[in-house]
C-alpha positions in Angstrom: -6.8 3.4 31.4 -8.4 2.5 28.1 -9.0 4.8 25.1 -10.2 4.1 21.6 -8.7 4.5 18.2 -10.3 4.2 14.8 -9.1 1.6 12.4 -10.2 1.0 8.8 -11.9 -2.4 8.5 -10.6 -3.7 5.1 -13.0 -6.2 3.4 -10.3 -7.4 0.9 -12.5 -6.4 -1.9 -9.5 -5.3 -4.0 -11.1 -2.2 -5.3 -8.0 -0.1 -4.3 -5.6 -2.6 -5.7 -7.1 -2.9 -9.1 -7.9 0.8 -9.7 -5.8 1.9 -12.6 -5.6 5.7 -11.8 -4.8 4.9 -8.1 -2.2 2.3 -9.0 -0.5 4.8 -11.3 -0.2 7.3 -8.5 1.4 5.1 -5.9 4.8 5.9 -4.4 7.2 4.7 -1.7 9.1 6.7 0.9 12.4 6.0 2.7 10.6 4.1 5.5 9.1 1.7 2.9 12.5 1.1 1.2 14.2 0.5 4.4 11.5 -2.0 5.5 12.0 -3.9 2.2 15.8 -3.9 2.5 15.7 -5.1 6.1 13.4 -7.9 5.1 15.7 -8.6 2.1 12.8 -8.3 -0.2 14.7 -7.2 -3.2 11.9 -8.5 -5.4 9.8 -5.7 -4.1 12.6 -3.2 -4.5 12.9 -4.3 -8.1 9.4 -3.1 -8.8 10.1 0.4 -7.4 11.7 3.1 -9.5 13.9 4.7 -6.9 14.9 8.3 -6.9 18.1 9.2 -5.0 17.8 12.9 -4.1 21.2 13.3 -2.4 22.5 12.9 1.1 20.2 15.3 2.9 16.9 14.2 1.2 15.6 10.7 1.7 14.8 8.4 -1.2 11.4 8.1 -2.8 10.2 5.6 -5.4 7.4 5.4 -8.0 5.4 2.1 -7.8 5.0 -0.3 -9.5 7.4 -1.0 -12.4 8.2 -4.1 -14.4 11.6 -5.4 -13.0 12.6 -6.7 -16.5 11.9 -3.5 -18.5 11.7 -0.7 -15.9 8.4 0.4 -17.5 5.5 1.4 -15.3 3.0 -1.4 -14.8 -0.1 0.0 -16.5 -2.6 -2.8 -16.4 -4.2 -1.2 -13.3 -3.6 -4.1 -11.0 -1.0 -4.2 -8.2 1.6 -6.9 -9.0 1.4 -8.1 -5.4 -2.4 -8.7 -5.2 -3.9 -12.0 -6.2 -7.6 -12.8 -6.7 -8.7 -15.6 -4.4 -12.5 -15.5 -4.8 -15.3 -13.7 -6.7 -14.8 -10.4 -4.9 -11.9 -11.4 -2.7 -8.2 -10.4 -3.1 -5.1 -11.2 -1.1 -2.1 -8.9 -0.7 1.0 -11.1 -0.9 3.1 -8.4 0.8 0.6 -7.2 3.3 3.0 -7.1 6.3 5.5 -5.2 4.1 3.1 -3.1 2.0 4.1 0.5 1.4 2.8 3.3 3.7 0.5 4.6 0.9 -1.3 1.3 1.1 -1.3 1.2 4.9 -2.9 4.6 4.9 -5.7 3.8 2.5 -8.2 5.2 2.5 -7.3 8.7 3.7 -11.0 9.7 4.0 -14.6 8.6 3.1 -14.4 10.5 -0.2 -11.5 8.4 -1.3 -13.2 5.2 -0.1 -16.5 6.0 -1.7 -14.8 7.0 -5.0 -13.4 3.5 -5.2 -16.7 1.9 -4.3 -15.0 0.3 -1.3 -17.4 -1.4 1.2 -15.0 -1.1 4.1 -15.6 1.2 7.0 -13.9 2.5 10.1 -14.3 0.8 13.5 -13.4 1.9 16.9 -11.0 -0.3 18.8 -9.9 -0.1 22.5 -6.3 0.9 23.1 -4.7 0.3 26.5 -2.4 3.1 27.5 0.7 2.7 29.5 0.7 3.8 33.2 
C-alpha cells in the first residue's frame, strides 16, 4: 500500500544559511545535542551556547557561537555552510544539522520571505503491512 508525503526540495541556494536575522534566531534542542554527542562532534557542540535547565527539563542551546570567545556569531552566515558556486552552498554538517534547519521552511511565507526558490514535492511512501 503506497501513500505520499510532502518533502521540501532544497536547491542549496543558501538563502536560509546566510540570512542574518534567521541565523540569530536559531536554537538546538536536546535531540540535536544528543545527536552531536553520539557522533562525537564536539566541534559542533562548541558552537552552541547550552542551557542546562535542571533534571526534569531538557537542555536547549542558542546557535551559533564562536568557540573561542563564546560570543554569538553575528556575520549572518552559518559557520557550517560553505559557498561552492555562484548561487550554490554546501552544509558541512547536513546529516547532523539541527532540527530547526531540518524543519526549514515551516511554510511558504517563511520560504518566500527568504527569496528561496525551493518548493515542496510529493514522494511515495510505502507503508508496512
